[in-house]
N, C-alpha and C positions, 0 to 999 in steps of 0.2 A: 797565676802563669794557668794557661791553655791549656786539656789533658785530653789527653784522646789515646784509643784503647788500639793491642796489635799485637798480634800472637805472637809469643816468644822468637827471639832469634840475637844470634851477634852481630849480624850483618850490620854495616853504619851505626854502631855505637861508639864509634871512636873517638867520633868526632864532640868533643863533651859541649862545646858552646850550642851546639844543634840541637843537640837532646841527651837529658842524663834519664840514662835509664836504671829503673828500681824495680826488679824480679818481685814478682808477686810468687811463691810456690805455692801457695794454696788454691789457686785460680789457672796459673798457668798461665797469664798476661802482663806485660810491661806496658808501667805506665810512663809515659815520657814528658819530661818538663819541659818547654821551652820559654824560654822567654819574654816578654810583651813591649813593645817600642812604648808605651807609654803608662805613667801612674794611673794604677788603681784602688779602690780599694781595697784590692784580695791581693796586695802586695802589701798595706799599709797591714795588711792583719795578721802577713807574712812576718814581716817587718816582725809585732808584735812576739810574735808564736815563739822566735826567735831570738826575744829580749835576752836569756843566758849566755848562750853563745857573745852576742855585744857584751856582755860582761866579761866574761873569760878574756875575749880579746884584745879589751882594755887593761884587764889584769894581766895580762904577755906581754904586754907593754910596756907597765908599769915596771916589772921585773925585771924583764932584759935593758932596760936604760938604764937600772942604780942595780942590774949585779954588776958586779967585782970593780967599783968604783970607789973611789979613797974616799970624799965627802959624801958620797952617798947621796943621800937628799937635800942636802945643804946646796949642791947642787944648782937646784931649783930657786933658791936666791942668791948665789952667787950671780949669776948672768944681768938681772934686774939691777942689781947694787950695782954694779961694776961701768953697765952704762947709766949711771947715773952719777956716779962720781968722775967720770970722763966727758961727761955730758956738762953735766956744771963748772966742770974747770974751763971745757971748751969755750962751751955757747950763754952760760952763767956768767964767769967769773970776765976772761978774755973779751968774746965776739959783745957778753954785755947786751942780749939778749933781754926784752922783756918779759915781764910775767902777772903780767897784772895784779903785780902787792904780795904775791906768794914768796915764799922763799923759795929758791929756784928747785934746789933738792926736791920737796915735795909735792914742788908744780909738775918738774919734768916723771919723778917715780909713779905717779899717777895719773900717766897718760900712758906710760911703758907697762905699767900694767895689764892693759886692756890691748894696746898694742903688740905686746911679746905673744898672748893668747891670740889673737887675730895671724901673724906670720906665723907661731910655731902648728897652727892648729892649719890654716894652708899650707905650709909646705910639706908637713907630712900626709895629710891625705892626697896631695897630689902626686902620693910617689906612694901611697898602700896597696894600692891593687899590682906594682910593680912588685914590691918587696914580698908577696904571698902567692907568689906566682905560682909557686908548687900548690900552694889550695887552690886557688881559683882553677886549676884544670882540670883539679880528679875532686872537687868534692863538690858536689850544690851545699848551696847556703844564698839567703841574698846578701847580694854584692855589697848592697847599699850598708852594708853593716861596717863594713872595714874602712874608708873616709871617715861614716861616725865615731866610730869607735876612738879614732883619731884625735878628735876633737873632747872625748869625754877624760883620754887622757890628759891632756893638756890641762882640762879642771883644776884640776888633783896641783900640782905646778902653780898655776895660778892660786889659788885659795890658801900654799905654802907663802909664796911669794908674796903675797897683803898680810899675813902677818905683821910685817917689816912697815909695810904702811902705817897698820896702826901704831908702831911704834913712834916711826913719823909727825903723825897727828897727834898725837901723847907731849912729841914732845913740842913740836912747834905751837903747839897749844890750838888746836883746830878737833872744832868734835861733830858731826854730821846731826842733819838732821834727821828728824823718822823721812820725809820724805826721800830723803837723801840717800839711805839705807833702802829701803825700798824700792828707788829705781836700778838699785844694780843687779835684780834678777833678769831686768827689761833690758838692760845696758849688753851684759851677756848673750842675752838671746837674739839682739841686732848682729854682736859680733858672731855668732855659731854663725846664724843665717846668712852675711857676707864672706867668711870663710869657707862654709860650705857650698854655695856656689860657685866661688872658683875654684873652690876644689875637685869641684866634682867634676865640672870642665876640665880644667887640669890634667887629673887622672885619668882619664876620656884620652883625651888625644896624649897622654903621657906611657900607656900601652904601646901604642902603633910608633911616635917618633917620641923618640929617651931624648929630643934637643932641651926636651920643659926643666930637667932637671940641673941644666946650665945656664937657661936661660931664667929662674924663677928666684937665686938668690940676687943678680943683679937687679933685676926686676921690686923686691923687697929693698933695695937698700935705696932704691931712688924712689920708691915710698913714701918712706919715714919722713921726706922733705916735702912731699906736702899735704902732709898730714901733723896735727898740731899735737908734736906730741914735745917736742923742745920749743915750742913757742906759742902763745896765744891766737887765736883765728883774727884779733884786732886787728891784728901788725897790717894783715893785707887789705886794712880798708877798705875803700869800693868793691874792693877785688875778693869781699870777703864770701860771696856768695859761690862765685867758683871751686875753693876750698871745701865749701860746704855738699858740693857735689860727691865726693867721696864718702861713704855713711861713717865710714871711723872718726872721719870729723868732728862730725853731731857726740857719736855716742861720749868719745876723747870730752869733750867738753862741758855736757852732760855728767860726765862724775865728778869730773873738778867741781864745778857749780854747788854738786848733792854735796856731794862728799867734805869738800874744806869751804863752802856756806858761803863762795866771795860773789857771787852775781847769782841771780835767779835762770832758773832751768828754763830754756828755750823749746818748750813743750812741739813749734810749729816746725823747727826745722831736727827735733827727736824724729818725731812722726816723717817725714820726707825721708829722710837716713834710714826707719823702720820699712818703709814703702820699697826703697830700693834696695836694699836685701834682701827683701822676701821675693821681687823681682828677682833680684838673681839666682836664687835659693831657687824659684820656680824653673828659672832657666836652664841649673847647674842638671837639675835630676830631667826634664826632660832629655836635656843631648846626652844623660847619664843610662839614659834606659835606652834610646835608639840606640848606642850604641854595645850596648852591654852583649848582645850575640855574638857577638866578634871576638871578643878578650881573653878566652882561652886557645882561638885559634890563633891572635898576630901576637899574645904575649911571650 
């Protein structure tokens, strides 16, 4: 953050987006903090300094989500299980979609785990600034902590839902290889970068234009049909490469290949998805930093 010293005065300090003032009583000077337009090493250091705040944001979201709920934490597995049942009946039985020789319930559930992590992180990240407007306009802290905490919270839900996948794998007799287990953190990292990249852009736009909360759910509903959650990428034939422009396509296919061991992992496709997600993540941060100084004015 840029810092400059000036004599203590109350004039011009009401605009919290342009200057967050902290009086230094011992010196009689004021420290004014202004947001940078680009990410720097100081910003990364600041994120690390505020890591405890990230923990409290995430813990707050978890408590709010499950407070006064009847089923409590079971809700984390209720959603993917119900989606698995509906997809298995409609697409597995009625539409008879192929599943590369894998029983359809475990085929679709292994894709839903990563897909729901991606979509829930994207949805929550896009609305996190508006949802925390009272904090954003009154207290200084790195704004990037808010969308990051949204994805951190979803990791808890995903871990709980993954327990059902383990049960399904034991029931159907599928056992992951060491490579399949070791690759899981990488898959979630790619999904995290993709959701955060898009989420940072959308939450920045959502501060000024609230249309995002109406458009995004429809966009997510459409996106599932171009992501191999309910079908394998092989169904597209020679147009398979178009599906793999979606970074989540290779992530889901790699998860199935690694955990279920039905096919070799396509490392080239996974690397390509990682690069796309990284580029999207960097663009999201740049866009977020360029618009950050206006958040408190228009939120």
